[in-house]
OpenMM code with the backbone's topology and positions (N, CA, C; nanometers):
from openmm import Vec3, app, unit

residues = "UNK UNK UNK UNK UNK UNK UNK UNK UNK UNK UNK UNK UNK UNK UNK UNK UNK UNK UNK UNK UNK UNK UNK UNK UNK UNK UNK UNK UNK UNK UNK UNK UNK UNK UNK UNK UNK UNK UNK UNK UNK UNK UNK UNK UNK UNK UNK UNK UNK UNK UNK UNK UNK UNK UNK UNK UNK UNK UNK UNK UNK UNK UNK UNK UNK UNK UNK UNK UNK UNK UNK UNK UNK UNK UNK UNK UNK".split()
positions = [
    Vec3(-1.4493, -5.5392, -2.7396),
    Vec3(-1.3062, -5.5503, -2.7592),
    Vec3(-1.2494, -5.4110, -2.7839),
    Vec3(-1.1329, -5.3848, -2.7313),
    Vec3(-1.0705, -5.2543, -2.7492),
    Vec3(-0.9690, -5.2599, -2.8619),
    Vec3(-0.9914, -5.1791, -2.9654),
    Vec3(-0.8975, -5.1681, -3.0763),
    Vec3(-0.8172, -5.0397, -3.0652),
    Vec3(-0.8802, -4.9368, -3.0102),
    Vec3(-0.8129, -4.8075, -2.9986),
    Vec3(-0.8640, -4.7385, -2.8722),
    Vec3(-0.7744, -4.6700, -2.7980),
    Vec3(-0.8164, -4.6075, -2.6723),
    Vec3(-0.9264, -4.5014, -2.6876),
    Vec3(-0.9393, -4.4415, -2.8051),
    Vec3(-1.0383, -4.3348, -2.8232),
    Vec3(-1.1726, -4.3862, -2.8778),
    Vec3(-1.1848, -4.5175, -2.8966),
    Vec3(-1.3042, -4.5705, -2.9609),
    Vec3(-1.4303, -4.5487, -2.8779),
    Vec3(-1.5400, -4.5241, -2.9491),
    Vec3(-1.6714, -4.5101, -2.8884),
    Vec3(-1.7706, -4.5826, -2.9777),
    Vec3(-1.8709, -4.6451, -2.9165),
    Vec3(-1.9738, -4.7179, -2.9899),
    Vec3(-2.1096, -4.6557, -2.9639),
    Vec3(-2.1931, -4.6586, -3.0687),
    Vec3(-2.3296, -4.6096, -3.0580),
    Vec3(-2.4166, -4.6944, -3.1498),
    Vec3(-2.5336, -4.7347, -3.0999),
    Vec3(-2.6293, -4.8064, -3.1854),
    Vec3(-2.7143, -4.7030, -3.2561),
    Vec3(-2.7278, -4.7224, -3.3891),
    Vec3(-2.8052, -4.6295, -3.4701),
    Vec3(-2.8793, -4.7100, -3.5760),
    Vec3(-3.0108, -4.7054, -3.5720),
    Vec3(-3.0947, -4.7757, -3.6695),
    Vec3(-3.0581, -4.9242, -3.6793),
    Vec3(-3.0350, -4.9871, -3.5656),
    Vec3(-3.0028, -5.1294, -3.5640),
    Vec3(-2.8618, -5.1635, -3.6063),
    Vec3(-2.7782, -5.0616, -3.6278),
    Vec3(-2.6388, -5.0834, -3.6670),
    Vec3(-2.5472, -5.0283, -3.5593),
    Vec3(-2.4283, -5.0798, -3.5538),
    Vec3(-2.3302, -5.0359, -3.4569),
    Vec3(-2.2350, -4.9377, -3.5233),
    Vec3(-2.2259, -4.8188, -3.4696),
    Vec3(-2.1381, -4.7148, -3.5221),
    Vec3(-2.0183, -4.7004, -3.4285),
    Vec3(-1.8989, -4.7178, -3.4840),
    Vec3(-1.7760, -4.7042, -3.4063),
    Vec3(-1.7036, -4.5796, -3.4543),
    Vec3(-1.6663, -4.4948, -3.3624),
    Vec3(-1.5866, -4.3767, -3.3955),
    Vec3(-1.4592, -4.3791, -3.3119),
    Vec3(-1.3528, -4.3266, -3.3702),
    Vec3(-1.2284, -4.3101, -3.2958),
    Vec3(-1.1406, -4.2104, -3.3693),
    Vec3(-1.0405, -4.1623, -3.3005),
    Vec3(-0.9479, -4.0639, -3.3551),
    Vec3(-0.8099, -4.1268, -3.3622),
    Vec3(-0.7547, -4.1307, -3.4844),
    Vec3(-0.6204, -4.1862, -3.5021),
    Vec3(-0.5635, -4.1344, -3.6330),
    Vec3(-0.4396, -4.1662, -3.6589),
    Vec3(-0.3763, -4.1291, -3.7842),
    Vec3(-0.4256, -4.2186, -3.8969),
    Vec3(-0.4225, -4.1653, -4.0180),
    Vec3(-0.4585, -4.2438, -4.1355),
    Vec3(-0.3290, -4.2988, -4.1937),
    Vec3(-0.3146, -4.4330, -4.1881),
    Vec3(-0.1908, -4.4954, -4.2327),
    Vec3(-0.2181, -4.6370, -4.2822),
    Vec3(-0.1144, -4.7053, -4.3241),
    Vec3(-0.1282, -4.8412, -4.3770),
    Vec3(-0.1833, -4.9370, -4.2723),
    Vec3(-0.1463, -4.9183, -4.1480),
    Vec3(-0.1951, -5.0054, -4.0415),
    Vec3(-0.3476, -4.9947, -4.0291),
    Vec3(-0.3998, -4.8720, -4.0350),
    Vec3(-0.5441, -4.8514, -4.0266),
    Vec3(-0.6143, -4.9162, -4.1459),
    Vec3(-0.5607, -4.8952, -4.2672),
    Vec3(-0.6232, -4.9542, -4.3860),
    Vec3(-0.6227, -5.1062, -4.3774),
    Vec3(-0.5127, -5.1642, -4.3333),
    Vec3(-0.5056, -5.3098, -4.3178),
    Vec3(-0.6088, -5.3602, -4.2184),
    Vec3(-0.6258, -5.2873, -4.1096),
    Vec3(-0.7237, -5.3253, -4.0086),
    Vec3(-0.8649, -5.3173, -4.0665),
    Vec3(-0.8935, -5.2111, -4.1422),
    Vec3(-1.0254, -5.1975, -4.2045),
    Vec3(-1.0513, -5.3117, -4.3032),
    Vec3(-0.9497, -5.3480, -4.3825),
    Vec3(-0.9661, -5.4580, -4.4773),
    Vec3(-0.9871, -5.5912, -4.4047),
    Vec3(-0.9394, -5.6041, -4.2829),
    Vec3(-0.9607, -5.7287, -4.2091),
    Vec3(-1.1087, -5.7515, -4.1791),
    Vec3(-1.1884, -5.6458, -4.1844),
    Vec3(-1.3331, -5.6577, -4.1626),
    Vec3(-1.4053, -5.7010, -4.2899),
    Vec3(-1.3345, -5.7058, -4.4013),
    Vec3(-1.3877, -5.7445, -4.5319),
    Vec3(-1.5134, -5.6637, -4.5642),
    Vec3(-1.6258, -5.7287, -4.5899),
    Vec3(-1.7491, -5.6602, -4.6302),
    Vec3(-1.8372, -5.6251, -4.5099),
    Vec3(-1.7827, -5.6325, -4.3900),
    Vec3(-1.8594, -5.6033, -4.2686),
    Vec3(-1.8309, -5.4646, -4.2139),
    Vec3(-1.7792, -5.3758, -4.2977),
    Vec3(-1.7470, -5.2401, -4.2529),
    Vec3(-1.7820, -5.1423, -4.3636),
    Vec3(-1.8246, -5.0248, -4.3233),
    Vec3(-1.8470, -4.9153, -4.4173),
    Vec3(-1.7831, -4.7909, -4.3568),
    Vec3(-1.6945, -4.7297, -4.4317),
    Vec3(-1.6270, -4.6085, -4.3849),
    Vec3(-1.7153, -4.4898, -4.4200),
    Vec3(-1.7509, -4.4102, -4.3208),
    Vec3(-1.8368, -4.2948, -4.3461),
    Vec3(-1.7613, -4.1632, -4.3344),
    Vec3(-1.6352, -4.1666, -4.3003),
    Vec3(-1.5544, -4.0459, -4.2958),
    Vec3(-1.4254, -4.0751, -4.2245),
    Vec3(-1.3323, -3.9867, -4.2351),
    Vec3(-1.3297, -3.8634, -4.3133),
    Vec3(-1.3075, -3.8931, -4.4625),
    Vec3(-1.3342, -3.7941, -4.5473),
    Vec3(-1.3198, -3.8138, -4.6926),
    Vec3(-1.1817, -3.8632, -4.7348),
    Vec3(-1.0771, -3.8178, -4.6681),
    Vec3(-0.9408, -3.8606, -4.7019),
    Vec3(-0.9251, -4.0118, -4.6813),
    Vec3(-0.9823, -4.0655, -4.5746),
    Vec3(-0.9746, -4.2095, -4.5491),
    Vec3(-1.0540, -4.2862, -4.6537),
    Vec3(-1.1712, -4.2378, -4.6900),
    Vec3(-1.2520, -4.3016, -4.7941),
    Vec3(-1.1741, -4.3053, -4.9249),
    Vec3(-1.1053, -4.1969, -4.9580),
    Vec3(-1.0257, -4.1903, -5.0808),
    Vec3(-0.9122, -4.2924, -5.0787),
    Vec3(-0.8377, -4.3007, -4.9683),
    Vec3(-0.7298, -4.3995, -4.9581),
    Vec3(-0.7849, -4.5418, -4.9685),
    Vec3(-0.8995, -4.5666, -4.9074),
    Vec3(-0.9624, -4.6984, -4.9113),
    Vec3(-0.9990, -4.7361, -5.0551),
    Vec3(-1.0602, -4.6423, -5.1274),
    Vec3(-1.0987, -4.6672, -5.2668),
    Vec3(-0.9760, -4.6886, -5.3555),
    Vec3(-0.8691, -4.6112, -5.3327),
    Vec3(-0.7455, -4.6303, -5.4095),
    Vec3(-0.6883, -4.7695, -5.3845),
    Vec3(-0.6941, -4.8135, -5.2600),
    Vec3(-0.6430, -4.9462, -5.2264),
    Vec3(-0.7260, -5.0549, -5.2933),
    Vec3(-0.8588, -5.0397, -5.2912),
    Vec3(-0.9460, -5.1370, -5.3582),
    Vec3(-0.9149, -5.1455, -5.5071),
    Vec3(-0.8953, -5.0299, -5.5694),
    Vec3(-0.8647, -5.0270, -5.7135),
    Vec3(-0.7329, -5.0981, -5.7420),
    Vec3(-0.6328, -5.0760, -5.6587),
    Vec3(-0.5026, -5.1392, -5.6797),
    Vec3(-0.5108, -5.2903, -5.6573),
    Vec3(-0.5853, -5.3315, -5.5570),
    Vec3(-0.6041, -5.4747, -5.5318),
    Vec3(-0.6693, -5.5406, -5.6528),
    Vec3(-0.7716, -5.4773, -5.7070),
    Vec3(-0.8412, -5.5299, -5.8236),
    Vec3(-0.7475, -5.5382, -5.9439),
    Vec3(-0.6671, -5.4346, -5.9631),
    Vec3(-0.5718, -5.4321, -6.0747),
    Vec3(-0.4676, -5.5427, -6.0599),
    Vec3(-0.4124, -5.5592, -5.9428),
    Vec3(-0.3076, -5.6588, -5.9194),
    Vec3(-0.3642, -5.8002, -5.9306),
    Vec3(-0.4898, -5.8175, -5.8904),
    Vec3(-0.5517, -5.9496, -5.8949),
    Vec3(-0.5534, -6.0060, -6.0373),
    Vec3(-0.5676, -5.9199, -6.1361),
    Vec3(-0.5711, -5.9641, -6.2750),
    Vec3(-0.4350, -5.9696, -6.3405),
    Vec3(-0.3299, -5.9501, -6.2648),
    Vec3(-0.1945, -5.9454, -6.3196),
    Vec3(-0.1082, -6.0537, -6.2565),
    Vec3(-0.0001, -6.0860, -6.3224),
    Vec3(0.0958, -6.1810, -6.2649),
    Vec3(0.1976, -6.1106, -6.1764),
    Vec3(0.2028, -5.9789, -6.1836),
    Vec3(0.3027, -5.9030, -6.1094),
    Vec3(0.2457, -5.8485, -5.9791),
    Vec3(0.3243, -5.8570, -5.8749),
    Vec3(0.2905, -5.7933, -5.7480),
    Vec3(0.3760, -5.6682, -5.7344),
    Vec3(0.3200, -5.5662, -5.6730),
    Vec3(0.3902, -5.4395, -5.6595),
    Vec3(0.3793, -5.3926, -5.5164),
    Vec3(0.4918, -5.3550, -5.4566),
    Vec3(0.4847, -5.2907, -5.3259),
    Vec3(0.4601, -5.1433, -5.3500),
    Vec3(0.3554, -5.0924, -5.2924),
    Vec3(0.3259, -4.9503, -5.3068),
    Vec3(0.2709, -4.9002, -5.1745),
    Vec3(0.3271, -4.7935, -5.1267),
    Vec3(0.2782, -4.7284, -5.0068),
    Vec3(0.2029, -4.6041, -5.0511),
    Vec3(0.0687, -4.6089, -5.0498),
    Vec3(-0.0108, -4.4966, -5.0972),
    Vec3(0.0034, -4.3751, -5.0079),
    Vec3(0.0672, -4.3900, -4.8944),
    Vec3(0.0859, -4.2771, -4.8053),
    Vec3(0.2166, -4.2041, -4.8321),
    Vec3(0.2925, -4.2542, -4.9316),
    Vec3(0.4129, -4.1869, -4.9737),
    Vec3(0.3705, -4.0737, -5.0665),
    Vec3(0.3938, -3.9505, -5.0294),
    Vec3(0.3457, -3.8333, -5.1050),
    Vec3(0.4092, -3.8206, -5.2423),
    Vec3(0.5157, -3.8952, -5.2728),
    Vec3(0.5813, -3.8880, -5.4027),
    Vec3(0.4983, -3.9539, -5.5113),
    Vec3(0.4060, -4.0422, -5.4751),
    Vec3(0.3258, -4.1153, -5.5749),
    Vec3(0.2004, -4.0394, -5.6081),
] * unit.nanometer
topology = app.Topology()
chain = topology.addChain("A")
for resn in residues:
    res = topology.addResidue(resn, chain)
    for name in ("N", "CA", "C"):
        topology.addAtom(name, app.Element.getBySymbol(name[0]), res)
């Protein structure tokens, strides 16, 4: 299936490695979360950081009654 025009696949140690070049944004993070526990981000470090921040916020909101709209890509935060 084609998700991005630059995508490439390689089998490595019985696992499928997908690489592609795109912007790091909310759409990408949402797409990664759609894979749930079937994905591991190995780079770039900036994407790993945004992913971890999103996981932390999801965990925090899950234990609260309040929902918050937050765009982690807004440089003001």
